[in-house]
N, CA, C and O atoms as a GROMACS GRO file, in nm:
protein
  396
    1MET      N    1  -0.722  -2.376   6.452
    1MET     CA    2  -0.744  -2.486   6.544
    1MET      C    3  -0.680  -2.455   6.680
    1MET      O    4  -0.740  -2.477   6.785
    2ILE      N    5  -0.559  -2.403   6.676
    2ILE     CA    6  -0.489  -2.370   6.801
    2ILE      C    7  -0.565  -2.262   6.876
    2ILE      O    8  -0.584  -2.269   6.997
    3ARG      N    9  -0.608  -2.161   6.800
    3ARG     CA   10  -0.684  -2.052   6.863
    3ARG      C   11  -0.814  -2.104   6.923
    3ARG      O   12  -0.855  -2.064   7.032
    4ALA      N   13  -0.880  -2.195   6.850
    4ALA     CA   14  -1.005  -2.253   6.899
    4ALA      C   15  -0.982  -2.332   7.028
    4ALA      O   16  -1.062  -2.323   7.121
    5ARG      N   17  -0.874  -2.408   7.033
    5ARG     CA   18  -0.843  -2.485   7.155
    5ARG      C   19  -0.814  -2.391   7.272
    5ARG      O   20  -0.857  -2.415   7.385
    6ARG      N   21  -0.741  -2.283   7.244
    6ARG     CA   22  -0.708  -2.187   7.349
    6ARG      C   23  -0.836  -2.125   7.404
    6ARG      O   24  -0.854  -2.115   7.526
    7ILE      N   25  -0.924  -2.083   7.316
    7ILE     CA   26  -1.052  -2.023   7.359
    7ILE      C   27  -1.134  -2.125   7.436
    7ILE      O   28  -1.196  -2.093   7.537
    8GLN      N   29  -1.132  -2.249   7.387
    8GLN     CA   30  -1.207  -2.356   7.454
    8GLN      C   31  -1.159  -2.373   7.598
    8GLN      O   32  -1.240  -2.389   7.689
    9LYS      N   33  -1.028  -2.371   7.619
    9LYS     CA   34  -0.973  -2.385   7.754
    9LYS      C   35  -1.004  -2.262   7.839
    9LYS      O   36  -1.040  -2.275   7.956
   10GLU      N   37  -0.989  -2.141   7.780
   10GLU     CA   38  -1.014  -2.017   7.854
   10GLU      C   39  -1.159  -2.007   7.900
   10GLU      O   40  -1.187  -1.962   8.011
   11LYS      N   41  -1.250  -2.049   7.815
   11LYS     CA   42  -1.394  -2.036   7.844
   11LYS      C   43  -1.451  -2.161   7.910
   11LYS      O   44  -1.570  -2.167   7.938
   12ASN      N   45  -1.367  -2.261   7.935
   12ASN     CA   46  -1.411  -2.388   7.996
   12ASN      C   47  -1.523  -2.454   7.917
   12ASN      O   48  -1.621  -2.501   7.974
   13VAL      N   49  -1.508  -2.456   7.787
   13VAL     CA   50  -1.608  -2.520   7.700
   13VAL      C   51  -1.572  -2.668   7.690
   13VAL      O   52  -1.458  -2.702   7.658
   14PRO      N   53  -1.668  -2.756   7.718
   14PRO     CA   54  -1.640  -2.899   7.707
   14PRO      C   55  -1.606  -2.938   7.562
   14PRO      O   56  -1.654  -2.875   7.467
   15LYS      N   57  -1.523  -3.041   7.546
   15LYS     CA   58  -1.479  -3.083   7.412
   15LYS      C   59  -1.595  -3.131   7.326
   15LYS      O   60  -1.590  -3.120   7.203
   16ASN      N   61  -1.699  -3.184   7.386
   16ASN     CA   62  -1.813  -3.235   7.310
   16ASN      C   63  -1.929  -3.135   7.306
   16ASN      O   64  -2.044  -3.174   7.286
   17ALA      N   65  -1.899  -3.006   7.324
   17ALA     CA   66  -2.003  -2.902   7.325
   17ALA      C   67  -2.064  -2.887   7.186
   17ALA      O   68  -1.995  -2.895   7.084
   18GLY      N   69  -2.194  -2.865   7.185
   18GLY     CA   70  -2.264  -2.845   7.059
   18GLY      C   71  -2.260  -2.699   7.016
   18GLY      O   72  -2.209  -2.612   7.087
   19VAL      N   73  -2.313  -2.675   6.897
   19VAL     CA   74  -2.313  -2.540   6.841
   19VAL      C   75  -2.389  -2.444   6.931
   19VAL      O   76  -2.344  -2.332   6.955
   20SER      N   77  -2.503  -2.486   6.981
   20SER     CA   78  -2.586  -2.399   7.065
   20SER      C   79  -2.510  -2.354   7.190
   20SER      O   80  -2.513  -2.236   7.224
   21SER      N   81  -2.444  -2.448   7.258
   21SER     CA   82  -2.374  -2.411   7.381
   21SER      C   83  -2.253  -2.323   7.351
   21SER      O   84  -2.222  -2.232   7.429
   22ILE      N   85  -2.185  -2.346   7.241
   22ILE     CA   86  -2.071  -2.261   7.204
   22ILE      C   87  -2.118  -2.120   7.174
   22ILE      O   88  -2.056  -2.022   7.216
   23CYS      N   89  -2.228  -2.109   7.101
   23CYS     CA   90  -2.282  -1.976   7.068
   23CYS      C   91  -2.331  -1.905   7.195
   23CYS      O   92  -2.314  -1.784   7.209
   24ASP      N   93  -2.391  -1.980   7.289
   24ASP     CA   94  -2.434  -1.921   7.416
   24ASP      C   95  -2.315  -1.866   7.493
   24ASP      O   96  -2.322  -1.755   7.547
   25ILE      N   97  -2.208  -1.941   7.498
   25ILE     CA   98  -2.088  -1.897   7.570
   25ILE      C   99  -2.029  -1.773   7.504
   25ILE      O  100  -1.981  -1.682   7.572
   26ALA      N  101  -2.033  -1.769   7.369
   26ALA     CA  102  -1.979  -1.654   7.294
   26ALA      C  103  -2.072  -1.535   7.301
   26ALA      O  104  -2.032  -1.422   7.271
   27GLY      N  105  -2.198  -1.559   7.340
   27GLY     CA  106  -2.294  -1.450   7.351
   27GLY      C  107  -2.356  -1.410   7.219
   27GLY      O  108  -2.395  -1.294   7.200
   28VAL      N  109  -2.365  -1.506   7.126
   28VAL     CA  110  -2.427  -1.478   6.996
   28VAL      C  111  -2.534  -1.584   6.970
   28VAL      O  112  -2.535  -1.690   7.032
   29SER      N  113  -2.622  -1.553   6.876
   29SER     CA  114  -2.726  -1.650   6.841
   29SER      C  115  -2.665  -1.760   6.753
   29SER      O  116  -2.557  -1.743   6.697
   30ARG      N  117  -2.736  -1.872   6.741
   30ARG     CA  118  -2.688  -1.981   6.655
   30ARG      C  119  -2.678  -1.933   6.511
   30ARG      O  120  -2.585  -1.969   6.439
   31LYS      N  121  -2.776  -1.851   6.469
   31LYS     CA  122  -2.777  -1.800   6.332
   31LYS      C  123  -2.649  -1.719   6.305
   31LYS      O  124  -2.586  -1.734   6.201
   32THR      N  125  -2.612  -1.633   6.400
   32THR     CA  126  -2.490  -1.554   6.386
   32THR      C  127  -2.367  -1.644   6.386
   32THR      O  128  -2.273  -1.622   6.309
   33GLY      N  129  -2.367  -1.745   6.472
   33GLY     CA  130  -2.255  -1.840   6.478
   33GLY      C  131  -2.236  -1.910   6.344
   33GLY      O  132  -2.123  -1.921   6.295
   34TYR      N  133  -2.344  -1.956   6.285
   34TYR     CA  134  -2.336  -2.022   6.155
   34TYR      C  135  -2.294  -1.923   6.045
   34TYR      O  136  -2.221  -1.959   5.952
   35LYS      N  137  -2.340  -1.799   6.057
   35LYS     CA  138  -2.302  -1.696   5.957
   35LYS      C  139  -2.152  -1.670   5.966
   35LYS      O  140  -2.084  -1.662   5.864
   36TRP      N  141  -2.100  -1.657   6.088
   36TRP     CA  142  -1.956  -1.635   6.106
   36TRP      C  143  -1.877  -1.754   6.050
   36TRP      O  144  -1.774  -1.736   5.986
   37ASP      N  145  -1.927  -1.874   6.076
   37ASP     CA  146  -1.860  -1.994   6.026
   37ASP      C  147  -1.858  -1.995   5.873
   37ASP      O  148  -1.756  -2.027   5.812
   38ALA      N  149  -1.971  -1.960   5.811
   38ALA     CA  150  -1.978  -1.956   5.665
   38ALA      C  151  -1.882  -1.851   5.608
   38ALA      O  152  -1.815  -1.876   5.508
   39ASP      N  153  -1.875  -1.735   5.672
   39ASP     CA  154  -1.783  -1.629   5.628
   39ASP      C  155  -1.638  -1.677   5.637
   39ASP      O  156  -1.558  -1.655   5.545
   40LEU      N  157  -1.606  -1.741   5.748
   40LEU     CA  158  -1.470  -1.792   5.767
   40LEU      C  159  -1.437  -1.898   5.662
   40LEU      O  160  -1.328  -1.897   5.605
   41GLN      N  161  -1.529  -1.989   5.638
   41GLN     CA  162  -1.506  -2.095   5.538
   41GLN      C  163  -1.484  -2.035   5.400
   41GLN      O  164  -1.399  -2.082   5.324
   42GLN      N  165  -1.561  -1.931   5.366
   42GLN     CA  166  -1.546  -1.866   5.236
   42GLN      C  167  -1.409  -1.801   5.224
   42GLN      O  168  -1.344  -1.812   5.120
   43LYS      N  169  -1.365  -1.734   5.329
   43LYS     CA  170  -1.231  -1.671   5.328
   43LYS      C  171  -1.122  -1.776   5.315
   43LYS      O  172  -1.027  -1.759   5.239
   44LEU      N  173  -1.136  -1.885   5.390
   44LEU     CA  174  -1.035  -1.991   5.386
   44LEU      C  175  -1.030  -2.058   5.249
   44LEU      O  176  -0.921  -2.091   5.202
   45SER      N  177  -1.144  -2.078   5.186
   45SER     CA  178  -1.144  -2.142   5.054
   45SER      C  179  -1.083  -2.048   4.950
   45SER      O  180  -1.018  -2.094   4.856
   46GLY      N  181  -1.104  -1.917   4.966
   46GLY     CA  182  -1.042  -1.821   4.875
   46GLY      C  183  -0.891  -1.823   4.886
   46GLY      O  184  -0.821  -1.815   4.785
   47VAL      N  185  -0.841  -1.834   5.007
   47VAL     CA  186  -0.696  -1.840   5.030
   47VAL      C  187  -0.642  -1.970   4.973
   47VAL      O  188  -0.535  -1.973   4.912
   48SER      N  189  -0.715  -2.079   4.994
   48SER     CA  190  -0.670  -2.209   4.947
   48SER      C  191  -0.662  -2.213   4.795
   48SER      O  192  -0.564  -2.262   4.739
   49SER      N  193  -0.765  -2.161   4.727
   49SER     CA  194  -0.763  -2.162   4.580
   49SER      C  195  -0.655  -2.069   4.528
   49SER      O  196  -0.594  -2.096   4.424
   50SER      N  197  -0.631  -1.959   4.598
   50SER     CA  198  -0.525  -1.867   4.558
   50SER      C  199  -0.388  -1.933   4.570
   50SER      O  200  -0.303  -1.915   4.484
   51ASN      N  201  -0.368  -2.010   4.677
   51ASN     CA  202  -0.242  -2.082   4.696
   51ASN      C  203  -0.223  -2.188   4.588
   51ASN      O  204  -0.113  -2.205   4.536
   52LYS      N  205  -0.330  -2.258   4.553
   52LYS     CA  206  -0.322  -2.359   4.448
   52LYS      C  207  -0.288  -2.294   4.314
   52LYS      O  208  -0.206  -2.346   4.238
   53GLU      N  209  -0.351  -2.180   4.286
   53GLU     CA  210  -0.326  -2.109   4.161
   53GLU      C  211  -0.180  -2.063   4.156
   53GLU      O  212  -0.114  -2.077   4.053
   54GLN      N  213  -0.130  -2.009   4.265
   54GLN     CA  214   0.008  -1.964   4.270
   54GLN      C  215   0.104  -2.081   4.250
   54GLN      O  216   0.204  -2.069   4.179
   55SER      N  217   0.074  -2.193   4.313
   55SER     CA  218   0.160  -2.310   4.299
   55SER      C  219   0.161  -2.357   4.154
   55SER      O  220   0.266  -2.394   4.101
   56GLY      N  221   0.045  -2.355   4.090
   56GLY     CA  222   0.037  -2.393   3.949
   56GLY      C  223   0.117  -2.299   3.860
   56GLY      O  224   0.184  -2.343   3.766
   57LEU      N  225   0.110  -2.170   3.890
   57LEU     CA  226   0.185  -2.073   3.812
   57LEU      C  227   0.336  -2.090   3.832
   57LEU      O  228   0.413  -2.077   3.737
   58GLU      N  229   0.377  -2.120   3.954
   58GLU     CA  230   0.519  -2.142   3.981
   58GLU      C  231   0.569  -2.265   3.906
   58GLU      O  232   0.680  -2.264   3.852
   59THR      N  233   0.489  -2.371   3.903
   59THR     CA  234   0.526  -2.492   3.831
   59THR      C  235   0.539  -2.463   3.682
   59THR      O  236   0.635  -2.506   3.618
   60GLU      N  237   0.442  -2.391   3.627
   60GLU     CA  238   0.445  -2.354   3.485
   60GLU      C  239   0.567  -2.267   3.455
   60GLU      O  240   0.631  -2.284   3.351
   61HIS      N  241   0.600  -2.175   3.545
   61HIS     CA  242   0.716  -2.088   3.528
   61HIS      C  243   0.844  -2.170   3.521
   61HIS      O  244   0.928  -2.146   3.434
   62GLU      N  245   0.860  -2.266   3.611
   62GLU     CA  246   0.979  -2.350   3.612
   62GLU      C  247   0.989  -2.431   3.483
   62GLU      O  248   1.098  -2.446   3.427
   63LYS      N  249   0.875  -2.482   3.437
   63LYS     CA  250   0.872  -2.559   3.312
   63LYS      C  251   0.916  -2.471   3.194
   63LYS      O  252   0.996  -2.513   3.111
   64LEU      N  253   0.865  -2.349   3.188
   64LEU     CA  254   0.901  -2.258   3.080
   64LEU      C  255   1.048  -2.217   3.087
   64LEU      O  256   1.113  -2.201   2.983
   65LYS      N  257   1.101  -2.200   3.207
   65LYS     CA  258   1.243  -2.168   3.222
   65LYS      C  259   1.330  -2.281   3.166
   65LYS      O  260   1.429  -2.255   3.098
   66LYS      N  261   1.293  -2.405   3.194
   66LYS     CA  262   1.369  -2.519   3.144
   66LYS      C  263   1.361  -2.525   2.991
   66LYS      O  264   1.462  -2.551   2.925
   67GLU      N  265   1.243  -2.502   2.935
   67GLU     CA  266   1.226  -2.502   2.790
   67GLU      C  267   1.310  -2.391   2.727
   67GLU      O  268   1.371  -2.411   2.622
   68MET      N  269   1.313  -2.275   2.789
   68MET     CA  270   1.390  -2.163   2.737
   68MET      C  271   1.539  -2.195   2.738
   68MET      O  272   1.610  -2.164   2.642
   69GLU      N  273   1.588  -2.258   2.844
   69GLU     CA  274   1.728  -2.297   2.850
   69GLU      C  275   1.761  -2.397   2.739
   69GLU      O  276   1.867  -2.388   2.677
   70LEU      N  277   1.671  -2.492   2.714
   70LEU     CA  278   1.693  -2.589   2.607
   70LEU      C  279   1.697  -2.520   2.471
   70LEU      O  280   1.782  -2.551   2.388
   71LEU      N  281   1.606  -2.425   2.448
   71LEU     CA  282   1.605  -2.352   2.321
   71LEU      C  283   1.731  -2.268   2.304
   71LEU      O  284   1.785  -2.260   2.193
   72LYS      N  285   1.779  -2.206   2.410
   72LYS     CA  286   1.904  -2.129   2.403
   72LYS      C  287   2.020  -2.221   2.366
   72LYS      O  288   2.104  -2.185   2.284
   73PHE      N  289   2.024  -2.338   2.428
   73PHE     CA  290   2.130  -2.434   2.400
   73PHE      C  291   2.127  -2.477   2.254
   73PHE      O  292   2.231  -2.481   2.188
   74GLU      N  293   2.009  -2.510   2.203
   74GLU     CA  294   1.994  -2.549   2.063
   74GLU      C  295   2.033  -2.436   1.969
   74GLU      O  296   2.100  -2.459   1.868
   75HIS      N  297   1.993  -2.314   2.002
   75HIS     CA  298   2.025  -2.198   1.919
   75HIS      C  299   2.176  -2.177   1.910
   75HIS      O  300   2.230  -2.152   1.802
   76GLU      N  301   2.243  -2.187   2.024
   76GLU     CA  302   2.390  -2.171   2.024
   76GLU      C  303   2.455  -2.280   1.940
   76GLU      O  304   2.552  -2.254   1.868
   77GLY      N  305   2.403  -2.402   1.947
   77GLY     CA  306   2.456  -2.512   1.866
   77GLY      C  307   2.438  -2.487   1.717
   77GLY      O  308   2.528  -2.512   1.638
   78LEU      N  309   2.322  -2.437   1.680
   78LEU     CA  310   2.296  -2.407   1.539
   78LEU      C  311   2.385  -2.294   1.489
   78LEU      O  312   2.436  -2.299   1.378
   79LYS      N  313   2.403  -2.192   1.571
   79LYS     CA  314   2.492  -2.082   1.533
   79LYS      C  315   2.634  -2.132   1.510
   79LYS      O  316   2.700  -2.094   1.414
   80LEU      N  317   2.680  -2.217   1.599
   80LEU     CA  318   2.814  -2.273   1.587
   80LEU      C  319   2.826  -2.358   1.461
   80LEU      O  320   2.926  -2.350   1.390
   81ALA      N  321   2.725  -2.438   1.432
   81ALA     CA  322   2.727  -2.523   1.312
   81ALA      C  323   2.732  -2.437   1.185
   81ALA      O  324   2.804  -2.469   1.091
   82TRP      N  325   2.656  -2.329   1.182
   82TRP     CA  326   2.657  -2.239   1.066
   82TRP      C  327   2.795  -2.179   1.047
   82TRP      O  328   2.844  -2.169   0.935
   83GLU      N  329   2.859  -2.139   1.158
   83GLU     CA  330   2.993  -2.081   1.149
   83GLU      C  331   3.094  -2.185   1.100
   83GLU      O  332   3.177  -2.155   1.014
   84ILE      N  333   3.087  -2.307   1.153
   84ILE     CA  334   3.182  -2.412   1.116
   84ILE      C  335   3.172  -2.444   0.967
   84ILE      O  336   3.273  -2.461   0.899
   85HIS      N  337   3.050  -2.451   0.916
   85HIS     CA  338   3.028  -2.493   0.777
   85HIS      C  339   3.017  -2.374   0.681
   85HIS      O  340   2.979  -2.393   0.565
   86ASP      N  341   3.048  -2.256   0.726
   86ASP     CA  342   3.042  -2.135   0.643
   86ASP      C  343   2.909  -2.122   0.569
   86ASP      O  344   2.908  -2.090   0.450
   87VAL      N  345   2.800  -2.147   0.635
   87VAL     CA  346   2.668  -2.142   0.574
   87VAL      C  347   2.638  -2.002   0.522
   87VAL      O  348   2.577  -1.988   0.416
   88GLU      N  349   2.680  -1.900   0.593
   88GLU     CA  350   2.655  -1.763   0.548
   88GLU      C  351   2.721  -1.739   0.412
   88GLU      O  352   2.662  -1.678   0.323
   89LYS      N  353   2.843  -1.787   0.398
   89LYS     CA  354   2.916  -1.771   0.272
   89LYS      C  355   2.848  -1.847   0.159
   89LYS      O  356   2.834  -1.795   0.048
   90ILE      N  357   2.806  -1.968   0.187
   90ILE     CA  358   2.738  -2.051   0.086
   90ILE      C  359   2.608  -1.984   0.042
   90ILE      O  360   2.579  -1.979  -0.078
   91LEU      N  361   2.531  -1.933   0.136
   91LEU     CA  362   2.405  -1.866   0.102
   91LEU      C  363   2.431  -1.739   0.021
   91LEU      O  364   2.356  -1.708  -0.072
   92ALA      N  365   2.536  -1.666   0.055
   92ALA     CA  366   2.569  -1.545  -0.018
   92ALA      C  367   2.608  -1.578  -0.162
   92ALA      O  368   2.573  -1.505  -0.254
   93GLU      N  369   2.680  -1.687  -0.179
   93GLU     CA  370   2.719  -1.728  -0.315
   93GLU      C  371   2.597  -1.770  -0.396
   93GLU      O  372   2.591  -1.743  -0.516
   94LYS      N  373   2.502  -1.836  -0.334
   94LYS     CA  374   2.381  -1.881  -0.404
   94LYS      C  375   2.296  -1.760  -0.447
   94LYS      O  376   2.230  -1.763  -0.550
   95LYS      N  377   2.300  -1.657  -0.366
   95LYS     CA  378   2.222  -1.538  -0.399
   95LYS      C  379   2.286  -1.458  -0.512
   95LYS      O  380   2.219  -1.389  -0.588
   96ASP      N  381   2.417  -1.470  -0.521
   96ASP     CA  382   2.490  -1.397  -0.623
   96ASP      C  383   2.467  -1.466  -0.757
   96ASP      O  384   2.524  -1.573  -0.782
   97THR      N  385   2.387  -1.409  -0.842
   97THR     CA  386   2.350  -1.467  -0.972
   97THR      C  387   2.443  -1.425  -1.085
   97THR      O  388   2.423  -1.465  -1.199
   98THR      N  389   2.541  -1.347  -1.054
   98THR     CA  390   2.634  -1.301  -1.157
   98THR      C  391   2.734  -1.408  -1.196
   98THR      O  392   2.797  -1.397  -1.301
   99LYS      N  393   2.752  -1.508  -1.115
   99LYS     CA  394   2.848  -1.614  -1.144
   99LYS      C  395   2.794  -1.716  -1.241
   99LYS      O  396   2.864  -1.812  -1.275
   0.00000   0.00000   0.00000
């Protein structure tokens, strides 16, 4: 938009100029002007969808990081509980069938 305004001022194009007059000032046909516009729109939409995809991936990444931290916390708690209650010893005794 800024570049368009700058060009508009440099070329003395009126603010209410139509497509035909803009293309005449640029020295291209209307067909070429519309083709350039379509190409630009396609490039811009590709960038926009890429940005949306990246934003979605970043959000998903943050969510997974939080879930991982929660799982680590739970795991450490379970390990501590097993140590406190000597679960390893109890399981070893249950496996020992000689008693």
